C-alpha positions in Angstrom: -19.7 -33.4 -45.3 -20.8 -32.0 -48.5 -22.9 -33.9 -51.6 -20.1 -33.5 -54.9 -21.3 -34.5 -57.9 -18.7 -34.7 -60.6 -19.3 -34.7 -64.4 -16.8 -36.3 -66.3 -16.7 -37.8 -69.5 -15.2 -40.4 -72.4 -13.3 -37.5 -73.6 -12.5 -33.6 -73.6 -15.4 -32.2 -76.5 -18.0 -34.5 -75.4 -20.8 -32.0 -74.2 -19.6 -31.7 -70.3 -19.5 -28.3 -70.4 -23.4 -28.1 -71.8 -24.7 -30.5 -69.2 -22.7 -28.7 -66.4 -24.3 -25.4 -67.5 -27.8 -27.1 -67.7 -27.4 -29.0 -64.1 -26.0 -25.9 -62.1 -28.9 -23.7 -64.0 -31.9 -26.1 -63.5 -31.3 -27.9 -60.3 -30.8 -26.3 -57.0 -27.1 -25.9 -56.2 -25.3 -24.5 -53.2 -21.8 -24.0 -55.3 -20.3 -24.6 -58.8 -17.2 -23.2 -60.5 -17.5 -21.4 -63.4 -15.9 -23.8 -65.6 -13.5 -26.5 -64.9 -12.1 -27.9 -61.5 -10.3 -30.8 -60.7 -12.1 -33.3 -58.4 -9.8 -32.7 -55.6 -9.6 -29.1 -55.4 -13.6 -28.8 -54.3 -14.3 -27.2 -51.6 -17.7 -26.4 -49.9 -19.7 -26.3 -46.5 -21.1 -29.0 -44.5 -24.5 -30.4 -46.3 -24.0 -28.1 -49.6 -25.1 -29.8 -52.5 -21.8 -28.9 -55.6 -21.7 -29.6 -58.9 -18.8 -29.6 -60.9 -17.3 -31.0 -64.0 -13.9 -32.0 -66.0 -14.1 -34.6 -68.3 -10.6 -36.2 -68.1 -11.1 -36.8 -64.1 -12.9 -39.9 -65.4 -9.1 -41.8 -65.0 -9.5 -40.9 -61.1 -12.9 -42.0 -60.3 -12.5 -45.5 -59.7 -10.1 -44.7 -57.2 -12.3 -42.5 -55.4 -15.8 -43.7 -56.1 -15.7 -45.3 -52.3 -16.3 -42.0 -51.1 -20.1 -42.0 -49.9 -20.9 -38.7 -50.7 -19.5 -38.7 -54.4 -21.4 -39.2 -57.0 -20.2 -39.5 -60.9 -22.0 -38.7 -63.7 -20.4 -39.7 -67.0 -21.1 -38.2 -70.6 -20.9 -40.9 -73.5 -20.6 -39.4 -77.1 -20.3 -41.0 -80.2 -16.3 -41.0 -80.6 -16.1 -40.1 -84.1 -17.9 -36.8 -83.1 -15.4 -36.5 -80.2 -12.5 -36.7 -82.4 -13.5 -34.4 -84.9 -14.4 -31.7 -82.6 -12.8 -28.4 -82.4 -12.2 -26.3 -79.1 -13.5 -22.4 -79.8 -10.2 -20.8 -78.1 -8.0 -23.1 -81.1 -10.5 -24.1 -84.0 -7.6 -24.9 -86.4 -6.6 -28.3 -83.9 -8.6 -31.2 -83.4 -9.2 -31.8 -79.9 -9.1 -35.2 -78.7 -8.4 -38.7 -80.4 -9.3 -42.4 -80.3 -6.4 -43.1 -77.8 -8.1 -40.7 -75.2 -11.3 -41.6 -75.9 -10.6 -45.7 -75.1 -8.5 -44.9 -71.9 -11.2 -42.4 -70.5 -14.1 -45.2 -71.4 -11.9 -48.1 -69.9 -12.1 -46.0 -66.7 -15.6 -45.4 -67.0 -16.7 -49.1 -67.7 -14.6 -50.1 -64.2 -17.2 -48.7 -62.3 -20.3 -48.5 -64.8 -22.5 -50.8 -62.0 -21.6 -48.5 -59.3 -24.6 -47.0 -57.4 -23.8 -43.9 -57.5 -22.4 -43.5 -61.1 -24.7 -42.6 -64.0 -24.1 -42.9 -67.7 -25.7 -40.3 -70.1 -25.5 -40.5 -73.7 -24.9 -37.0 -75.1 -26.9 -37.7 -78.2 -30.1 -38.4 -76.0 -28.9 -35.2 -74.1 -29.6 -33.0 -76.9 -32.4 -34.7 -78.6 -34.4 -35.4 -75.4 -33.3 -33.0 -72.5 -36.1 -33.3 -70.5 -36.0 -37.0 -70.4 -32.1 -37.0 -69.3 -33.1 -34.9 -66.3 -35.7 -37.0 -65.2 -32.9 -39.9 -65.8 -30.4 -37.6 -63.6 -33.2 -36.8 -61.0 -34.0 -40.2 -60.4 -30.5 -41.4 -60.0 -29.8 -38.9 -57.7 -33.1 -38.1 -56.0 -31.4 -35.2 -53.9 -31.4 -32.9 -56.5 -34.3 -31.0 -56.6 -35.5 -29.4 -59.9 -35.6 -25.7 -60.6 -36.2 -25.5 -64.3 -36.6 -27.8 -67.2 -33.4 -28.7 -69.3 -35.5 -27.7 -72.5 -35.6 -24.0 -71.0 -32.1 -23.8 -69.8 -31.2 -21.3 -72.0 -33.9 -18.8 -70.7 -32.0 -18.9 -67.8 -28.7 -20.1 -67.7 -26.1 -17.3 -66.3 -22.4 -18.7 -68.1 -19.1 -17.6 -67.7 -17.2 -16.6 -70.4 -15.2 -19.8 -70.5 -17.9 -22.0 -70.6 -19.1 -19.7 -73.8 -16.0 -20.0 -75.5 -16.2 -24.1 -75.0 -19.9 -24.2 -75.9 -19.4 -21.7 -79.0 -22.2 -19.1 -77.1 -25.3 -19.7 -75.1 -28.2 -21.8 -77.2 -31.1 -23.9 -77.0 -29.9 -27.4 -76.1 -30.2 -29.4 -79.8 -28.7 -32.0 -81.9 -26.8 -30.1 -84.2 -23.6 -31.1 -83.5 -24.7 -34.9 -83.6 -23.2 -36.3 -86.7 -20.5 -34.0 -87.7 -17.8 -37.0 -88.2 -19.4 -37.5 -91.4 -18.6 -33.9 -92.5 -14.8 -34.9 -91.9 -13.9 -38.3 -93.2 -10.6 -37.5 -93.5 -10.0 -37.2 -90.1 -11.6 -40.4 -89.0 -9.6 -42.4 -91.6 -6.2 -41.0 -90.0 -7.3 -42.0 -86.7 -8.0 -45.2 -87.9 -5.1 -45.8 -89.6 -3.1 -44.6 -86.6 -5.5 -46.4 -83.7 -7.1 -49.0 -85.3 -10.6 -49.5 -86.2 -13.3 -47.8 -84.0 -15.9 -50.4 -85.1 -15.4 -52.7 -81.8 -15.7 -49.5 -79.7 -18.8 -48.4 -81.6 -20.7 -51.7 -81.4 -20.1 -51.9 -77.8 -21.1 -48.4 -77.0 -24.4 -49.0 -79.2 -23.6 -46.7 -82.3 -23.2 -49.4 -84.9 -24.2 -53.1 -85.1 -21.1 -54.0 -88.0 -18.4 -52.3 -90.1 -20.7 -51.3 -92.8 -20.2 -47.8 -92.0 -16.6 -47.6 -92.6 -17.5 -48.3 -96.5 -17.3 -44.4 -96.3 -13.7 -44.0 -96.0 -12.9 -46.4 -98.4 -11.9 -43.4 -100.7 -11.1 -40.9 -98.7 -7.7 -39.4 -97.9 -6.5 -39.4 -94.3 -5.9 -35.9 -92.8 -3.2 -36.6 -89.8 -3.5 -33.2 -88.4 -2.2 -33.4 -85.0 -4.5 -33.5 -81.8 -4.2 -31.2 -78.8 -3.9 -34.4 -76.6 -0.5 -36.8 -78.2 -1.9 -39.7 -80.1 0.6 -41.9 -77.7 1.9 -41.5 -74.3 5.1 -43.3 -73.5 6.6 -45.7 -70.7 7.7 -43.0 -68.6 5.0 -40.5 -69.3 2.6 -43.0 -67.8 4.6 -43.6 -65.0 4.9 -40.2 -64.1 1.0 -39.9 -64.7 0.6 -42.5 -62.2 2.2 -40.8 -59.5 0.7 -37.6 -60.0 -2.7 -39.6 -60.1 -2.1 -41.1 -56.5 -0.9 -37.6 -55.3 -4.4 -36.4 -56.5 -6.0 -39.4 -55.1 -4.4 -38.8 -51.6 -4.6 -35.2 -51.7 -8.7 -35.6 -52.2 -8.8 -38.1 -49.2 -7.1 -36.1 -46.9 -9.4 -32.7 -48.0 -12.2 -35.0 -47.5 -11.5 -36.3 -43.8 -11.1 -32.7 -42.7 -14.6 -31.7 -44.2 
């Protein structure tokens, strides 16, 4: 059986591509994929160390965390920055939303105390990359370091898909932290649609009160649509659940065969 470290997140646009590229560059890895791959489609040779990523796979992790060779690295990012982020392949559209953030983070909280689960903050990663690398190495001591995260850009060989998602290869830096402050109409609209983010922000350690919401008082909301739907209705959820069970079943069958 192979060791599989899978990077998931609180939402798409949370920094998983950058972290994945840093991980496969700066640690010894036997196999990785060019960009994203679903957890249930990963294959490798016996004894290999494999690192993969897919942010929305958070939803499946509670069902498969009992696999003794599956390790989960979860990226948390300020949801305000998540919901104002745009993807390189379509910069005219916001990507995620509060609904998706809350769902993904709920799945992560369910396994947050598991010994093979580690949460890292995006903000910590981009401001203190080497400190975060040490945290990861301490939790998963079978990882062998090659380079420092802070030097990742000097050694990286990044796929075109990853370059597009990250808007090219560059040193790890906090340039995108706090961008929500330049997108207040989006924040205002999302809160009118899904309710205040303050409880989420307090729970995740980003705020201590609702004082931050004062900046929204005189802002006109921007109800531009997101890449992911604002609501998922009953029959869609039923279909998602059936698909999830199928993926988990396929994953267990694949793991038994390796």
